[in-house]
C-alpha positions, -999 to 999 in steps of 0.1 A, spaced: -36 -289 -31 -4 -290 -11 4 -262 13 37 -258 -6 18 -240 -34 -16 -230 -20 -42 -215 -43 -53 -183 -24 -80 -157 -32 -73 -123 -16 -97 -95 -9 -86 -59 -5 -111 -31 4 -90 -7 26 -98 24 6 -115 31 -27 -104 1 -48 -121 -33 -46 -92 -57 -53 -96 -94 -58 -64 -114 -65 -58 -151 -70 -23 -166 -67 -8 -200 -66 22 -198 -43 41 -169 -59 24 -172 -93 -1 -145 -102 -33 -158 -118 -55 -128 -115 -53 -92 -103 -88 -77 -108 -96 -42 -95 -128 -22 -95 -121 14 -86 -146 40 -73 -122 69 -79 -146 85 -104 -173 87 -77 -149 104 -53 -136 128 -79 -166 151 -75 -158 156 -38 -120 161 -44 -111 131 -22 -122 98 -8 -155 98 10 -156 67 34 -193 61 31 -192 63 -7 -162 39 -7 -180 13 15 -211 14 -7 -190 10 -38 -173 -21 -23 -206 -37 -15 -217 -32 -51 -184 -43 -67 -174 -73 -46 -195 -101 -62 -188 -91 -99 -151 -85 -92 -148 -120 -75 -165 -135 -105 -143 -117 -129 -111 -127 -110 -122 -164 -109 -129 -164 -146 -95 -147 -154 -77 -173 -133 -94 -201 -150 -105 -218 -118 -136 -224 -97 -142 -212 -62 -143 -249 -50 -106 -251 -59 -95 -224 -35 -73 -235 -7 -76 -204 14 -92 -170 15 -72 -139 26 -85 -105 35 -71 -71 46 -80 -66 83 -63 -32 84 -52 -5 84 -76 15 63 -110 31 63 -131 13 89 -163 11 69 -145 -1 37 -125 -27 57 -157 -41 72 -172 -48 38 -142 -69 28 -139 -87 62 -175 -96 62 -173 -109 26 -142 -129 33 -157 -146 64 -188 -155 45 -168 -169 16 -145 -189 38 -174 -204 58 -194 -212 27 -164 -229 10 -153 -246 43 -119 -231 37 -92 -216 59 -92 -178 63 -62 -155 68 -66 -119 80 -35 -99 71 -19 -65 72 -25 -42 43 10 -25 45 28 -58 47 8 -69 17 25 -41 -3 58 -58 4 45 -92 -6 35 -78 -39 71 -79 -50 71 -117 -47 47 -119 -77 74 -106 -100 89 -141 -100 121 -130 -83 132 -139 -48 132 -111 -22 163 -109 0 160 -101 36 166 -79 55 153 -51 32 142 -15 38 107 -8 24 93 26 16 55 25 12 40 57 -2 2 59 -10 -28 82 -6 -33 71 30 1 59 42 37 69 41 58 44 60 94 33 63 99 -3 74 127 -26 82 117 -61 70 138 -88 85 113 -115 76 81 -110 57 59 -133 78 74 -128 113 95 -96 117 85 -62 102 96 -31 122 82 3 117 110 28 115 89 58 108 56 71 93 38 102 85 27 124 114 0 142 94 -8 141 57 5 111 37 24 119 6 -6 110 -16 -29 133 4 -4 161 0 -4 157 -38 -42 158 -38 -44 190 -17 -17 208 -37 -35 198 -69 -66 215 -56 -47 246 -47 -34 247 -83 -68 241 -98 -59 207 -110 -84 177 -110 -85 148 -85 -66 125 -81 -37 149 -76 -7 126 -81 -8 121 -118 -20 157 -124 10 171 -105 33 148 -124 19 160 -157 21 197 -147 57 192 -133 70 177 -166 77 212 -181 85 229 -148 118 238 -130 122 217 -98 147 243 -85 124 273 -92 111 275 -56 128 261 -25 100 246 -5 106 232 30 117 195 36 96 185 66 113 169 96 147 171 79 165 197 101 191 186 126 168 195 155 141 171 141 163 141 135 168 130 171 132 122 176 118 120 141 147 106 120 124 84 99 91 101 103 75 123 77 54 155 77 39 172 47 15 196 63 41 223 65 50 218 29 14 220 19 10 253 39 41 267 23 29 260 -12 -6 275 -4 10 307 10 33 311 -19 4 308 -44 -17 332 -23 11 358 -21 18 356 -58 -19 360 -67 -22 390 -42 8 406 -59 -8 402 -93 19 378 -104 10 350 -128 15 316 -110 36 293 -131 18 261 -123 45 239 -138 72 254 -117 51 252 -85 42 216 -92 78 206 -100 92 223 -69 66 208 -47 72 173 -61 109 177 -57 105 186 -20 84 154 -14 107 132 -34 138 146 -17 125 138 18 113 103 9 144 92 -8 168 108 17 152 91 47 149 58 29 186 57 20 196 69 54 178 39 68 197 16 44 230 31 56 221 31 93 209 -6 93 235 -17 68 209 -30 44 218 -25 7 183 -31 -5 153 -8 -9 118 -19 -19 93 7 -31 56 2 -29 23 20 -29 4 40 -55 26 71 -53 55 50 -66 38 56 -100 53 91 -98 79 93 -124 103 116 -106 102 96 -74 113 65 -93 140 84 -112 155 100 -81 153 68 -60 171 47 -87 198 74 -94 206 81 -57 204 45 -47 228 35 -74 253 61 -61 249 47 -26 253 11 -37 217 2 -28 197 -21 -50 161 -9 -56 131 -32 -62 99 -17 -77 70 -41 -84 50 -35 -116 28 -4 -112 -4 -26 -113 9 -43 -81 19 -10 -64 -17 3 -61 -40 -14 -36 -49 -49 -49 -61 -83 -38 -31 -101 -53 -7 -87 -27 -30 -99 1 -32 -134 -14 5 -134 -19 11 -126 18 -13 -152 29 4 -178 7 37 -170 24 21 -174 58 7 -208 47 40 -220 33 58 -210 65 33 -232 85 12 -204 101 -23 -214 112 -54 -198 98 -71 -169 115 -101 -176 137 -134 -158 129 -129 -136 160 -112 -107 141 -127 -75 128 -117 -45 108 -89 -25 125 -84 9 109 -52 15 129 -37 -20 127 1 -17 135 24 -30 108 40 -54 134 8 -74 133 13 -92 101 -15 -117 106 -45 -112 128 -62 -137 151 -40 -167 143 -56 -199 157 -41 -212 190 -11 -235 190 -32 -265 198 -49 -261 164 -33 -280 135 -16 -258 108 -28 -254 72 -33 -286 54 -46 -306 84 -82 -308 96 -93 -278 117 -117 -278 145 -148 -260 135 -154 -241 103 -122 -245 83 -112 -277 67 -87 -281 39 -96 -305 12 
């Protein structure tokens, strides 16, 4: 197979979803996911040890299912890709170990890549070209990040990130306060559907003028979480019936307002009329509505991948590796490990030295491309 359209198998195990994806260049062949969410629901959140065990049990059958769906055999794979970080350390270790074993057994190049940049690469699988530079807003259970992407494989700058709870974590915690089940995102969305988003004015974290000098593009949801908890406590203490729909809608509006305001401010400041949304929280209906409405008014084009590609998945990891391959980047060595705090500026981890030939030419040691 030519490096121009490499067939790549991607492995994603950064949190509670075992994702195996197979792509050929920018063509999606399989996006297979095994979620352990039901196992975590009894605890009201993701338990790292439970997630790691679930990945161990799910990896082989998920790989087999992905290969069958793609209509290929493992021997046809040109490269294996894996999330090296960021994420839960134990969960990442399972995927990294499996990817190394698979790459060595297949005598195939291995690419260790960044989970967050993978979310950006997911948009390539829509079949449309991504224009650069672009601002990317990634919102998930574990991450809330605002990025300036000048080039997917070589230049991603972190503009800001959450200083405490990610947006998804805040949704889970407020759902618990309101007596709603886990995961909180879809439950808050359902409850808010009949609520008044202007019923309660909850705080917008790090949005005051005094915050903007140092934290213009950072996020904080812990104060919002506390404000909602106190409001509910005071209402209950006063014997007032808590209108769950109004609380949910007002909370959701505060989160959405901060996310969209900061993202569009970045578009204006860096003169980038493009905004890419990614991460599981993008499934939130109100977030998509507000982003599209306010971006249109600001003259900013919004890209949102299909929701199946917004949540954690192996296809986005394979897509990123395919871009690295097509840009001439060398495979990773086997010297990398799981890095739970991997910075977004490290798009690929442990790239082979410059004296090693690029993809498509014989490698010294373990990896040889057929």
